C-alpha positions in Angstrom: -60.0 -95.7 -28.4 -57.7 -98.5 -29.4 -55.6 -98.0 -32.5 -56.6 -100.6 -35.0 -54.1 -101.9 -37.6 -54.6 -100.6 -41.1 -55.8 -103.1 -43.6 -54.0 -103.9 -46.9 -56.8 -102.0 -48.7 -55.6 -98.9 -46.8 -52.0 -99.6 -47.7 -53.0 -100.1 -51.4 -54.9 -96.8 -51.4 -51.9 -95.0 -49.9 -49.6 -96.3 -52.6 -51.8 -96.2 -55.7 -51.0 -93.9 -58.5 -47.3 -93.5 -57.7 -44.1 -95.3 -58.7 -42.4 -96.0 -55.4 -39.8 -98.5 -56.7 -37.1 -96.0 -57.5 -37.0 -94.3 -54.1 -33.7 -94.5 -52.2 -33.7 -96.9 -49.2 -33.7 -94.1 -46.6 -36.9 -92.8 -48.1 -38.5 -96.2 -48.3 -37.5 -96.9 -44.6 -39.1 -93.6 -43.6 -42.4 -94.7 -45.4 -42.3 -98.2 -44.0 -41.7 -96.8 -40.5 -45.2 -95.3 -40.6 -46.6 -98.8 -40.7 -46.5 -101.3 -37.9 -44.6 -104.6 -38.0 -47.8 -106.6 -38.9 -48.7 -104.2 -41.7 -45.2 -104.6 -43.2 -45.3 -108.4 -42.8 -48.7 -108.7 -44.4 -47.8 -106.8 -47.6 -46.6 -103.3 -47.2 -43.0 -104.6 -47.4 -43.6 -106.6 -50.5 -44.8 -104.0 -53.0 -41.7 -104.5 -55.1 -38.1 -105.8 -54.7 -36.7 -102.5 -53.4 -39.5 -102.4 -50.7 -38.8 -106.0 -49.7 -35.1 -105.2 -49.2 -35.9 -102.0 -47.2 -38.3 -104.0 -45.1 -35.5 -106.3 -44.0 -33.4 -103.5 -42.4 -33.2 -104.2 -38.6 -34.0 -100.6 -37.6 -37.6 -101.2 -38.6 -38.0 -104.1 -36.2 -36.8 -102.6 -32.9 -40.4 -102.5 -31.7 -42.9 -105.2 -32.7 -46.6 -104.8 -31.6 -48.7 -107.9 -32.4 -51.8 -107.1 -30.2 -54.1 -105.7 -32.9 -54.2 -108.3 -35.7 -57.6 -109.3 -37.0 -56.7 -113.0 -36.2 -57.0 -112.0 -32.6 -60.6 -111.0 -32.9 -61.7 -114.3 -31.4 -63.2 -113.3 -28.0 -66.8 -112.2 -27.2 -67.7 -109.6 -24.6 -67.4 -112.2 -21.8 -64.0 -113.3 -22.9 -65.1 -116.6 -24.5 -63.6 -117.8 -27.7 -65.9 -117.4 -30.7 -64.2 -120.0 -33.0 -63.4 -123.7 -32.6 -60.1 -124.9 -31.2 -58.7 -125.9 -34.7 -59.2 -122.5 -36.2 -57.8 -120.9 -33.0 -54.7 -123.0 -33.2 -54.2 -122.2 -36.8 -54.5 -118.5 -36.2 -52.0 -118.6 -33.3 -49.5 -120.6 -35.4 -49.7 -118.0 -38.1 -49.0 -115.2 -35.7 -46.1 -117.1 -34.0 -44.6 -117.6 -37.5 -44.9 -113.9 -38.2 -43.4 -113.0 -34.9 -40.4 -115.2 -35.6 -39.9 -113.4 -38.9 -40.0 -110.1 -37.1 -37.5 -111.2 -34.6 -35.2 -112.5 -37.3 -35.4 -109.2 -39.2 -34.5 -107.3 -36.1 -31.0 -108.8 -36.3 -30.7 -108.8 -32.5 -31.9 -105.2 -32.1 -35.4 -106.0 -30.9 -36.1 -103.6 -28.0 -39.9 -104.0 -27.5 -42.3 -106.9 -28.1 -46.1 -106.8 -27.4 -48.1 -110.0 -27.8 -51.7 -111.0 -27.1 -53.3 -114.5 -26.8 -51.0 -116.4 -29.1 -47.6 -116.1 -27.3 -46.3 -119.5 -26.0 -43.2 -120.9 -24.4 -41.6 -121.7 -27.8 -42.0 -118.2 -29.1 -40.6 -116.7 -25.8 -37.5 -119.0 -26.2 -37.1 -117.8 -29.8 -37.2 -114.2 -28.7 -35.0 -114.7 -25.7 -32.3 -116.5 -27.7 -32.2 -113.7 -30.3 -33.0 -110.5 -28.5 -30.3 -109.5 -25.9 -31.3 -105.8 -26.2 -35.0 -106.4 -25.2 -36.2 -103.6 -22.9 -40.0 -103.7 -23.1 -42.2 -106.8 -22.9 -46.0 -107.0 -22.8 -47.8 -110.3 -22.7 -51.6 -110.3 -22.6 -53.9 -113.2 -21.9 -51.4 -115.8 -23.1 -52.4 -119.2 -21.7 -49.5 -120.9 -23.6 -46.9 -119.2 -21.4 -45.7 -121.2 -18.4 -43.6 -120.1 -15.5 -40.7 -122.1 -16.8 -40.9 -120.6 -20.3 -41.2 -117.1 -19.0 -38.3 -117.4 -16.6 -36.1 -118.7 -19.4 -36.7 -115.5 -21.3 -36.2 -113.3 -18.2 -32.9 -114.9 -17.5 -31.7 -113.9 -21.0 -33.0 -110.3 -20.9 -31.1 -108.4 -18.2 -31.8 -105.1 -19.9 -35.5 -105.3 -19.4 -36.9 -102.0 -18.1 -40.7 -102.3 -18.7 -42.7 -105.5 -18.1 -46.5 -105.9 -18.5 -48.3 -109.2 -17.6 -52.1 -109.2 -18.0 -54.2 -112.3 -17.3 -51.5 -114.8 -17.8 -53.0 -117.5 -15.7 -49.9 -119.8 -15.5 -47.7 -117.0 -14.0 -48.9 -117.3 -10.4 -45.9 -119.0 -8.8 -43.7 -117.1 -6.4 -40.5 -118.3 -8.2 -41.6 -116.4 -11.3 -41.4 -113.1 -9.6 -38.3 -114.0 -7.7 -36.7 -114.6 -11.1 -37.8 -111.2 -12.4 -36.3 -109.4 -9.4 -33.0 -111.4 -9.7 -32.5 -111.1 -13.4 -33.9 -107.7 -14.2 -32.0 -105.2 -12.0 -32.8 -102.4 -14.4 -36.6 -102.9 -14.3 -38.3 -99.5 -14.0 -42.0 -100.2 -14.8 -43.9 -103.3 -13.8 -47.6 -104.0 -14.6 -49.4 -107.0 -13.3 -53.2 -107.3 -13.9 -56.1 -109.6 -13.1 -54.3 -112.4 -11.1 -56.1 -112.3 -7.8 -54.6 -115.5 -6.4 -50.9 -114.8 -6.8 -48.8 -117.2 -4.8 -46.1 -114.7 -4.0 -48.6 -112.4 -2.4 -50.6 -115.0 -0.5 -47.6 -116.8 0.9 -45.6 -113.8 2.2 -45.7 -112.9 5.9 -44.1 -110.1 7.7 -40.4 -110.7 8.6 -39.7 -112.8 5.4 -36.8 -111.9 3.3 -37.7 -109.4 0.5 -38.4 -111.1 -2.8 -40.6 -110.7 -5.8 -42.0 -107.1 -6.3 -40.5 -106.1 -3.0 -37.0 -106.8 -4.3 -37.5 -104.8 -7.5 -35.6 -101.9 -5.9 -35.4 -99.6 -9.0 -39.1 -99.5 -9.8 -40.5 -96.1 -10.7 -43.9 -97.3 -11.7 -45.9 -100.3 -10.3 -49.3 -101.4 -11.3 -51.0 -104.3 -9.4 -54.7 -104.2 -10.4 -57.1 -106.9 -9.3 -54.4 -108.6 -7.3 -54.6 -109.7 -3.6 -52.3 -107.0 -2.1 -52.5 -106.8 1.7 -51.5 -104.0 4.0 -48.4 -105.9 5.0 -47.4 -106.4 1.5 -47.9 -102.8 0.6 -45.8 -101.7 3.5 -43.1 -104.1 2.3 -43.3 -102.6 -1.2 -42.8 -99.1 0.2 -39.8 -100.3 2.0 -38.3 -102.2 -0.9 -39.1 -99.8 -3.7 -38.0 -96.3 -2.5 -38.0 -94.7 -6.0 -41.7 -95.3 -6.7 -43.4 -92.4 -8.4 -46.5 -94.2 -9.7 -48.5 -96.8 -7.8 -51.8 -98.3 -9.1 -53.7 -100.7 -6.8 -57.2 -100.4 -8.3 -59.5 -103.5 -7.7 -57.2 -104.8 -5.0 -60.2 -105.4 -2.7 -58.2 -107.1 0.1 -56.3 -104.0 1.0 -57.6 -101.6 3.6 -55.2 -98.7 3.8 -54.9 -97.1 7.3 -53.7 -93.6 8.0 -50.2 -94.7 8.7 -49.9 -96.4 5.3 -51.5 -93.4 3.6 -48.9 -91.1 5.1 -46.2 -93.3 3.8 -47.7 -93.1 0.3 -47.6 -89.2 0.4 -44.3 -89.1 -1.6 -45.8 -91.0 -4.5 -46.7 -88.6 -7.3 -49.5 -90.7 -8.8 -51.4 -93.0 -6.4 -54.6 -94.9 -7.5 -56.3 -96.9 -4.8 -59.4 -99.3 -4.7 -62.6 -97.4 -4.9 
């Protein structure tokens, strides 16, 4: 089950009946650390002046997960928006503003950011310009992210180790994945989901110079679900990523693994193939 963000009613019930204002900052930070970034921004960090000051300490903002906010409950079971464009735009603007506050409070120490639906190029630039220590990035269903905006961030985040891209329809171009391989030499985990017409997979033929995923030589975990991976491209991945321990190719219906390829996958500890 997905972990849902606690509401401010939950926070109020937790705090009721006690005087928390005189606690030392270390104790306050320990309490605030039990809440997520969104919970702090929406009120847990504003109980009183001492809480507000504690909520500004950068250590609390090293990891920011903005994928569970109620403003993101705008899709039906078929993935269609349930509210009009004006309301949607307002919701996304509010979330972008909150994300910028979280980035500011991190004081350059942001290590992990997770965003869903609302992330756009402007926010990525804001994060990139202020987060040199970013190691983990997850972007889910963000139509406002372009290849240009994404590669700007990638170029400024050389410490990135864990990257997850899900249903970002504007990130299909080959140059995007070339930029990742070039800029993120320390990338260990890469997840790419639900982009079945990726240019970098469709355009590559045997004998071409390694690029994109094939050039991410330090990968330990690779997920390419519902992508158009071919036998040739899988062989190239196995050549270019010798440290792979986890490989997930579920829903990659183009691939048809033969015994030779299967034998080459024997060293991979966790292998998930199309059904």
